[in-house]
Backbone as CSV, one residue per row, in Angstrom:
resi,resn,N_x,N_y,N_z,CA_x,CA_y,CA_z,C_x,C_y,C_z
1,MET,88.033,96.726,87.807,87.144,95.775,88.468,87.657,95.500,89.873
2,PHE,86.755,95.485,90.855,87.143,95.315,92.242,87.767,93.951,92.478
3,ASN,88.936,93.936,93.118,89.652,92.710,93.434,90.090,92.784,94.890
4,ALA,89.361,92.107,95.775,89.625,92.208,97.211,90.988,91.644,97.579
5,GLU,91.415,90.575,96.921,92.704,89.985,97.242,93.840,90.917,96.839
6,ARG,93.702,91.599,95.704,94.742,92.543,95.306,94.775,93.724,96.281
7,LEU,93.593,94.174,96.713,93.522,95.271,97.679,94.204,94.875,98.985
8,LEU,93.918,93.670,99.470,94.564,93.175,100.680,96.071,93.085,100.483
9,GLY,96.501,92.550,99.339,97.926,92.424,99.073,98.625,93.765,99.027
10,GLN,97.972,94.772,98.444,98.561,96.099,98.388,98.757,96.673,99.790
11,LEU,97.761,96.503,100.655,97.900,97.014,102.015,99.006,96.268,102.756
12,MET,99.123,94.964,102.513,100.204,94.195,103.122,101.561,94.687,102.638
13,GLY,101.657,94.981,101.335,102.914,95.483,100.798,103.314,96.800,101.431
14,GLN,102.336,97.678,101.649,102.628,98.948,102.302,103.068,98.729,103.754
15,ALA,102.393,97.810,104.438,102.747,97.548,105.832,104.164,97.006,105.945
16,MET,104.526,96.072,105.066,105.851,95.473,105.142,106.929,96.438,104.686
17,GLY,106.548,97.478,103.938,107.493,98.512,103.557,107.567,99.636,104.568
18,GLY,106.889,99.485,105.701,106.926,100.500,106.745,106.067,101.707,106.447
19,GLN,105.029,101.541,105.620,104.235,102.674,105.172,102.789,102.609,105.653
20,LEU,102.567,101.910,106.748,101.220,101.808,107.297,101.289,102.115,108.783
21,GLY,100.413,102.996,109.243,100.368,103.296,110.671,101.231,104.456,111.091
22,GLY,101.765,105.230,110.138,102.392,106.489,110.490,103.870,106.456,110.810
23,ARG,104.533,105.278,110.757,105.959,105.268,111.054,106.603,104.012,110.493
24,ARG,107.926,104.019,110.460,108.662,102.877,109.941,108.450,101.648,110.818
25,LYS,108.351,100.497,110.175,108.188,99.260,110.911,109.534,98.548,111.017
26,LYS,109.796,97.990,112.180,111.070,97.332,112.414,110.824,95.838,112.565
27,ARG,111.475,95.045,111.711,111.321,93.595,111.762,112.683,92.942,111.877
28,ARG,112.724,91.785,112.495,113.983,91.061,112.572,114.472,90.776,111.163
29,GLY,115.754,91.080,110.918,116.318,90.808,109.605,115.945,91.840,108.572
30,GLY,115.408,92.991,108.967,115.078,94.036,108.006,113.610,94.056,107.676
31,LEU,113.239,94.912,106.722,111.843,95.038,106.342,111.411,93.852,105.509
32,GLY,110.160,93.528,105.607,109.615,92.454,104.798,109.528,91.161,105.582
33,LEU,108.916,90.154,104.989,108.746,88.878,105.657,109.930,87.967,105.374
34,PRO,110.326,87.122,106.331,111.442,86.220,106.110,111.109,85.182,105.061
35,SER,112.112,84.840,104.241,112.000,83.771,103.244,110.880,83.998,102.241
36,GLY,110.514,85.236,101.985,109.482,85.524,100.997,108.113,85.589,101.622
37,GLY,107.309,86.533,101.161,106.001,86.757,101.754,105.096,85.542,101.743
38,ARG,104.967,84.893,100.584,104.010,83.781,100.496,104.443,82.616,101.368
39,MET,105.763,82.334,101.413,106.239,81.202,102.199,105.982,81.423,103.680
40,ALA,106.201,82.661,104.150,105.996,82.945,105.571,104.519,82.912,105.937
41,LEU,103.677,83.345,105.011,102.251,83.435,105.307,101.515,82.131,105.058
42,GLY,102.119,81.223,104.290,101.459,79.971,103.996,100.564,80.069,102.773
43,LEU,99.639,79.125,102.653,98.832,79.004,101.443,97.403,79.497,101.621
44,GLY,97.120,80.183,102.711,95.779,80.683,102.939,95.518,81.975,102.198
45,VAL,94.492,82.701,102.645,94.083,83.932,101.968,95.202,84.963,101.977
46,LEU,95.926,85.098,103.102,97.017,86.062,103.167,98.121,85.717,102.175
47,GLY,98.444,84.434,102.064,99.473,84.029,101.112,99.071,84.313,99.680
48,VAL,97.813,84.042,99.342,97.318,84.329,97.993,97.343,85.829,97.727
49,ALA,96.966,86.624,98.724,96.988,88.076,98.560,98.406,88.574,98.348
50,MET,99.368,87.988,99.076,100.760,88.385,98.890,101.235,88.015,97.497
51,ALA,100.815,86.843,97.006,101.173,86.433,95.647,100.597,87.401,94.628
52,ALA,99.356,87.832,94.859,98.728,88.787,93.945,99.483,90.108,93.943
53,TYR,99.882,90.568,95.128,100.618,91.830,95.226,101.945,91.730,94.476
54,GLU,102.692,90.636,94.691,103.980,90.474,94.026,103.800,90.353,92.510
55,HIS,102.761,89.645,92.112,102.500,89.457,90.677,102.207,90.786,89.994
56,TYR,101.273,91.551,90.553,100.912,92.827,89.935,102.049,93.839,90.032
57,SER,102.822,93.794,91.128,103.945,94.713,91.270,104.995,94.442,90.206
58,GLN,105.264,93.160,89.967,106.269,92.827,88.953,105.775,93.185,87.558
59,LYS,104.498,92.988,87.308,103.953,93.359,86.000,104.086,94.853,85.761
60,SER,103.774,95.655,86.787,103.814,97.102,86.612,105.239,97.613,86.489
61,ALA,106.218,96.826,86.999,107.613,97.261,86.937,108.353,96.697,85.735
62,ALA,107.682,95.913,84.892,108.345,95.307,83.734,108.841,96.388,82.787
63,PRO,110.081,96.262,82.242,110.614,97.276,81.328,109.866,97.290,80.012
64,ALA,109.781,98.464,79.421,109.091,98.605,78.140,109.946,98.074,77.016
65,ALA,109.307,97.724,75.896,110.038,97.281,74.717,110.849,98.441,74.164
66,LEU,111.978,98.109,73.500,112.894,99.112,72.982,112.869,99.139,71.461
67,PRO,113.130,100.326,70.842,113.191,100.393,69.379,114.332,99.552,68.842
68,VAL,114.171,98.983,67.647,115.210,98.213,66.983,116.037,99.158,66.128
69,ALA,117.340,99.192,66.384,118.208,100.066,65.600,118.194,99.647,64.137
70,GLY,117.979,100.620,63.258,118.014,100.353,61.831,116.766,99.719,61.282
71,ALA,115.763,99.486,62.116,114.530,98.856,61.634,113.549,99.937,61.227
72,GLY,112.473,99.535,60.620,111.458,100.466,60.158,110.762,101.153,61.304
73,PRO,109.995,102.194,60.993,109.279,102.936,62.037,108.363,102.028,62.841
74,GLY,108.428,102.215,64.158,107.532,101.463,65.034,107.995,100.076,65.380
75,ALA,109.102,99.623,64.755,109.586,98.281,65.060,110.125,98.249,66.483
76,MET,109.812,97.206,67.215,110.201,97.112,68.619,110.787,95.739,68.887
77,VAL,111.615,95.675,69.906,112.101,94.384,70.383,111.583,94.186,71.790
78,PRO,111.392,92.963,72.220,110.911,92.738,73.587,111.977,93.139,74.591
79,PRO,111.573,93.439,75.821,112.555,93.793,76.855,113.466,92.622,77.146
80,PRO,114.677,92.892,77.643,115.603,91.800,77.940,115.054,90.915,79.035
81,PRO,115.387,89.619,78.987,114.902,88.711,80.035,115.496,89.094,81.374
82,PRO,114.751,88.916,82.459,115.207,89.351,83.787,116.172,88.371,84.417
83,GLY,117.227,87.968,83.674,118.207,87.051,84.218,117.585,85.718,84.576
84,ARG,117.924,85.232,85.736,117.392,83.946,86.178,116.205,84.103,87.107
85,ALA,115.799,85.335,87.318,114.672,85.557,88.229,113.399,84.943,87.670
86,VAL,112.683,84.272,88.512,111.416,83.663,88.104,110.286,84.517,88.645
87,PRO,109.437,85.058,87.775,108.367,85.934,88.261,107.395,85.152,89.121
88,PRO,106.838,85.801,90.122,105.844,85.099,90.959,104.637,84.724,90.132
89,PRO,104.026,83.584,90.445,102.872,83.154,89.658,101.671,84.039,89.905
90,ALA,100.788,84.078,88.927,99.524,84.782,89.129,98.740,84.070,90.218
91,PRO,97.956,84.790,90.999,97.159,84.137,92.037,96.203,83.122,91.421
92,PRO,96.008,81.989,92.096,95.137,80.960,91.536,93.697,81.418,91.439
93,ALA,92.999,80.847,90.483,91.579,81.166,90.333,90.825,80.682,91.562
94,ALA,89.924,81.488,92.062,89.170,81.130,93.262,88.035,80.188,92.910
95,ALA,87.900,79.116,93.716,86.795,78.196,93.510,85.482,78.855,93.887
96,ASP,85.534,79.735,94.847,84.336,80.433,95.289,84.694,81.907,95.433
97,THR,84.464,82.691,94.399,84.890,84.085,94.385,84.257,84.875,95.516
98,ALA,82.991,84.658,95.766,82.312,85.408,96.820,82.930,85.125,98.185
99,LEU,83.244,83.856,98.459,83.846,83.495,99.738,85.233,84.099,99.868
100,ARG,86.036,84.023,98.822,87.396,84.552,98.881,87.368,86.077,99.057
101,THR,86.426,86.722,98.403,86.297,88.167,98.569,85.941,88.506,100.013
102,GLU,84.994,87.767,100.573,84.582,87.996,101.963,85.752,87.787,102.916
103,GLN,86.536,86.723,102.697,87.669,86.444,103.572,88.752,87.514,103.433
104,ALA,89.039,87.926,102.200,90.060,88.951,101.982,89.660,90.266,102.638
105,MET,88.385,90.628,102.536,87.927,91.864,103.155,88.015,91.766,104.681
106,HIS,87.727,90.599,105.229,87.826,90.436,106.675,89.270,90.645,107.137
107,LEU,90.226,90.080,106.425,91.624,90.218,106.810,92.125,91.641,106.599
108,LEU,91.640,92.300,105.565,91.970,93.706,105.374,91.464,94.532,106.561
109,ARG,90.248,94.224,107.035,89.707,94.940,108.200,90.537,94.656,109.451
110,SER,91.079,93.451,109.556,91.955,93.152,110.686,93.192,94.036,110.653
111,MET,93.788,94.203,109.471,94.960,95.063,109.347,94.627,96.513,109.713
112,ILE,93.495,96.997,109.231,93.128,98.391,109.483,92.798,98.604,110.961
113,THR,92.105,97.651,111.575,91.820,97.747,113.007,93.121,97.813,113.802
114,ALA,94.084,96.953,113.440,95.368,96.950,114.136,96.125,98.256,113.924
115,ALA,96.084,98.785,112.694,96.806,100.022,112.391,96.259,101.203,113.180
116,HIS,95.018,101.115,113.614,94.420,102.168,114.440,94.713,101.975,115.935
117,ALA,95.412,100.894,116.286,95.563,100.544,117.699,96.253,101.631,118.506
118,ASP,97.229,102.338,117.885,97.925,103.378,118.640,97.544,104.772,118.168
119,GLY,96.470,104.872,117.409,95.936,106.173,117.033,96.744,106.949,116.020
120,LEU,97.621,106.254,115.250,98.498,106.961,114.328,97.932,107.097,112.919
121,MET,96.803,106.478,112.634,96.250,106.576,111.288,95.274,107.759,111.236
122,ASP,95.815,108.940,110.983,94.989,110.129,110.897,94.656,110.427,109.434
123,ALA,94.046,111.586,109.182,93.620,111.923,107.818,94.796,112.001,106.860
124,ASP,95.933,112.556,107.310,97.105,112.642,106.442,97.634,111.259,106.091
125,GLU,97.645,110.365,107.080,98.133,109.013,106.817,97.198,108.273,105.860
126,ARG,95.893,108.437,106.033,94.957,107.809,105.093,95.205,108.299,103.672
127,ALA,95.406,109.606,103.526,95.647,110.168,102.198,96.930,109.612,101.595
128,ALA,97.967,109.446,102.419,99.230,108.915,101.919,99.078,107.458,101.476
129,ILE,98.329,106.673,102.244,98.091,105.274,101.879,97.331,105.199,100.558
130,LEU,96.313,106.041,100.403,95.545,106.049,99.159,96.411,106.484,97.976
131,ASP,97.286,107.455,98.184,98.171,107.895,97.110,99.083,106.757,96.654
132,ARG,99.631,106.021,97.600,100.511,104.906,97.242,99.723,103.796,96.557
133,ALA,98.502,103.546,97.028,97.668,102.532,96.391,97.299,102.946,94.971
134,ARG,97.004,104.220,94.770,96.673,104.734,93.434,97.878,104.594,92.499
135,ALA,99.057,104.926,93.011,100.274,104.820,92.203,100.576,103.368,91.848
136,ALA,100.135,102.443,92.700,100.370,101.022,92.442,99.381,100.436,91.440
137,GLY,98.378,101.214,91.038,97.470,100.758,89.996,96.112,100.298,90.463
138,LEU,95.780,100.491,91.748,94.441,100.121,92.182,93.411,100.997,91.483
139,ASP,92.262,100.406,91.151,91.265,101.157,90.404,90.353,101.941,91.354
140,THR,89.413,102.677,90.772,88.563,103.559,91.559,87.752,102.801,92.599
141,ASP,87.179,101.658,92.222,86.387,100.874,93.176,87.229,100.419,94.354
142,GLU,88.450,99.959,94.080,89.326,99.482,95.142,89.743,100.635,96.060
143,LEU,90.052,101.781,95.480,90.436,102.941,96.286,89.282,103.408,97.168
144,GLN,88.073,103.420,96.618,86.913,103.834,97.403,86.658,102.862,98.542
145,MET,86.813,101.569,98.281,86.610,100.577,99.333,87.658,100.739,100.431
146,LEU,88.925,100.927,100.050,89.982,101.108,101.028,89.740,102.356,101.870
147,ASP,89.347,103.436,101.227,89.069,104.686,101.949,87.930,104.496,102.942
148,ALA,86.861,103.834,102.513,85.714,103.616,103.390,86.095,102.776,104.609
149,GLU,86.907,101.748,104.400,87.307,100.894,105.516,88.203,101.649,106.492
150,MET,89.087,102.494,105.986,89.979,103.241,106.875,89.221,104.303,107.668
151,ARG,88.168,104.842,107.093,87.401,105.876,107.780,86.498,105.305,108.875
152,ALA,86.115,104.037,108.737,85.203,103.425,109.718,85.722,102.040,110.108
153,PRO,86.857,101.984,110.805,87.436,100.682,111.155,86.592,99.926,112.164
154,PHE,86.690,98.601,112.116,86.068,97.775,113.146,86.767,98.031,114.484
155,THR,86.036,97.869,115.568,86.665,97.754,116.871,87.214,96.336,117.008
156,LEU,88.052,96.143,118.008,88.586,94.791,118.226,87.458,93.802,118.488
157,ASP,86.492,94.189,119.297,85.395,93.277,119.606,84.569,92.953,118.366
158,GLN,84.323,93.948,117.520,83.588,93.697,116.275,84.357,92.742,115.381
159,LEU,85.666,92.947,115.291,86.503,92.075,114.464,86.465,90.645,114.975
160,ALA,86.634,90.473,116.280,86.701,89.132,116.853,85.399,88.373,116.662
161,VAL,84.268,89.037,116.903,82.993,88.334,116.830,82.653,87.946,115.397
162,ARG,83.243,88.640,114.411,82.983,88.338,113.004,84.007,87.376,112.401
163,THR,84.945,86.909,113.205,86.007,86.047,112.688,85.579,84.583,112.697
164,PRO,85.499,83.940,111.528,85.205,82.512,111.507,86.343,81.722,112.146
165,VAL,86.033,80.566,112.681,87.057,79.737,113.336,88.216,79.468,112.379
166,ALA,87.918,79.198,111.116,88.958,78.858,110.145,89.894,80.017,109.833
167,LEU,89.488,81.248,110.191,90.313,82.420,109.884,90.960,83.035,111.122
168,ARG,90.890,82.363,112.262,91.412,82.969,113.482,92.911,83.256,113.390
169,GLN,93.689,82.274,112.952,95.126,82.481,112.878,95.484,83.525,111.825
170,GLU,94.813,83.493,110.680,95.111,84.471,109.645,94.696,85.881,110.066
171,THR,93.624,85.988,110.839,93.196,87.295,111.335,94.254,87.881,112.262
172,TYR,94.791,87.054,113.136,95.863,87.510,114.025,97.110,87.843,113.210
173,ALA,97.444,86.994,112.218,98.622,87.252,111.377,98.476,88.551,110.605
174,ALA,97.281,88.838,110.109,97.060,90.086,109.382,97.328,91.284,110.284
175,ALA,96.892,91.204,111.543,97.167,92.284,112.484,98.662,92.422,112.726
176,LEU,99.376,91.296,112.797,100.818,91.328,112.994,101.540,91.977,111.815
177,VAL,101.057,91.714,110.605,101.663,92.338,109.432,101.504,93.853,109.505
178,ALA,100.380,94.306,110.052,100.071,95.737,110.066,100.867,96.504,111.107
179,ILE,101.221,95.857,112.224,101.914,96.564,113.311,103.108,95.734,113.761
180,THR,103.903,96.309,114.689,105.110,95.619,115.147,105.109,95.314,116.637
181,ALA,104.056,95.677,117.329,103.951,95.413,118.773,105.098,96.050,119.545
182,ASP,105.549,97.231,119.120,106.633,97.892,119.831,106.149,99.102,120.632
183,THR,104.840,99.212,120.827,104.290,100.208,121.742,103.362,99.498,122.714
184,GLN,103.113,100.134,123.827,102.218,99.532,124.823,100.827,99.315,124.235
185,GLU,100.353,100.278,123.444,99.019,100.154,122.853,98.936,98.961,121.900
186,GLU,99.979,98.775,121.097,99.967,97.667,120.144,100.065,96.325,120.850
187,ARG,100.924,96.230,121.851,101.035,94.966,122.586,99.721,94.626,123.287
188,ALA,99.083,95.631,123.867,97.802,95.384,124.526,96.752,94.956,123.513
189,PHE,96.772,95.588,122.338,95.822,95.217,121.290,96.005,93.752,120.897
190,LEU,97.256,93.341,120.661,97.501,91.966,120.232,97.153,90.965,121.322
191,ASP,97.427,91.298,122.564,97.044,90.416,123.675,95.529,90.226,123.712
192,ARG,94.807,91.323,123.579,93.347,91.241,123.600,92.821,90.493,122.386
193,LEU,93.418,90.756,121.225,92.955,90.076,120.021,93.214,88.582,120.105
194,GLY,94.418,88.191,120.529,94.727,86.773,120.664,93.776,86.070,121.607
195,ALA,93.470,86.714,122.733,92.538,86.119,123.695,91.134,86.038,123.114
196,ALA,90.702,87.097,122.413,89.355,87.108,121.837,89.208,86.061,120.754
197,LEU,90.320,85.744,120.060,90.281,84.728,119.006,90.576,83.329,119.542
198,ASP,90.768,83.209,120.859,91.006,81.920,121.512,92.273,81.251,120.973
199,LEU,93.321,82.051,120.775,94.612,81.526,120.340,95.531,81.437,121.552
200,ASN,96.092,80.252,121.810,96.959,80.112,122.974,98.330,80.742,122.704
201,GLN,99.139,80.813,123.746,100.428,81.495,123.639,101.361,80.805,122.653
202,ASP,101.332,79.478,122.595,102.197,78.759,121.662,101.840,79.101,120.212
203,THR,100.556,79.155,119.928,100.123,79.486,118.570,100.527,80.910,118.209
204,ARG,100.335,81.828,119.133,100.722,83.219,118.869,102.226,83.327,118.656
205,ARG,103.011,82.621,119.484,104.470,82.681,119.358,104.908,82.140,117.994
206,GLU,104.269,81.072,117.547,104.609,80.524,116.230,104.320,81.532,115.119
207,LEU,103.199,82.231,115.209,102.856,83.230,114.202,103.852,84.387,114.228
208,HIS,104.255,84.819,115.413,105.259,85.875,115.525,106.557,85.440,114.864
209,ASP,106.972,84.183,115.124,108.228,83.687,114.560,108.164,83.629,113.043
210,ARG,107.059,83.150,112.513,106.916,83.035,111.055,106.950,84.403,110.372
211,LEU,106.466,85.418,111.076,106.417,86.749,110.485,107.599,87.629,110.896
212,GLY,108.569,87.035,111.624,109.772,87.775,111.953,109.578,88.864,112.970
213,LEU,108.655,88.668,113.902,108.380,89.673,114.933,108.501,89.044,116.301
214,ASP,109.073,89.787,117.220,109.202,89.291,118.583,107.841,89.139,119.239
215,ALA,107.663,88.075,119.970,106.406,87.842,120.686,106.322,88.711,121.918
């Protein structure tokens, strides 16, 4: 079943692992977001998507049950507890599923638009992203949606004009997650996007700091 927030979270996970846009991503303090993905992103759509990604990733990585020595055929014991680690919570139920889906898709398009900023997302890169998404457990509908969005990305102007006021900061943050602003093309893209979204320099600097990227 199509889950836009899980799809967004998966793309974010790939970006933070340096697997989006054709090359390794460099962040202050190493790969990934500082102090945990959800904490850095806050409680908005991006934070919920990150929670969904962590939740499903941990579920898929859970160890299988083991046979009980000396027990009858088919007897199993549960896997050992994961120490003191507390699994991330499941994403909260959406009060308005249609709205949350629309918002998640908008932020996913922001990431894809940004990933195209320096022209590094070619056919091979799209195939690699889809392979990783498939291995992570995304279903056919989600893979088809991701493929369609990567093949026909929004332009910056299209993205900006479709951005609701309430999603301006998250739209910029989604672009930041996708790229590192370490090329002239990426820096120019972010400058144009910030201006098109009417975000002042202080707001942009705060978002860069929260996501561990130099302004």
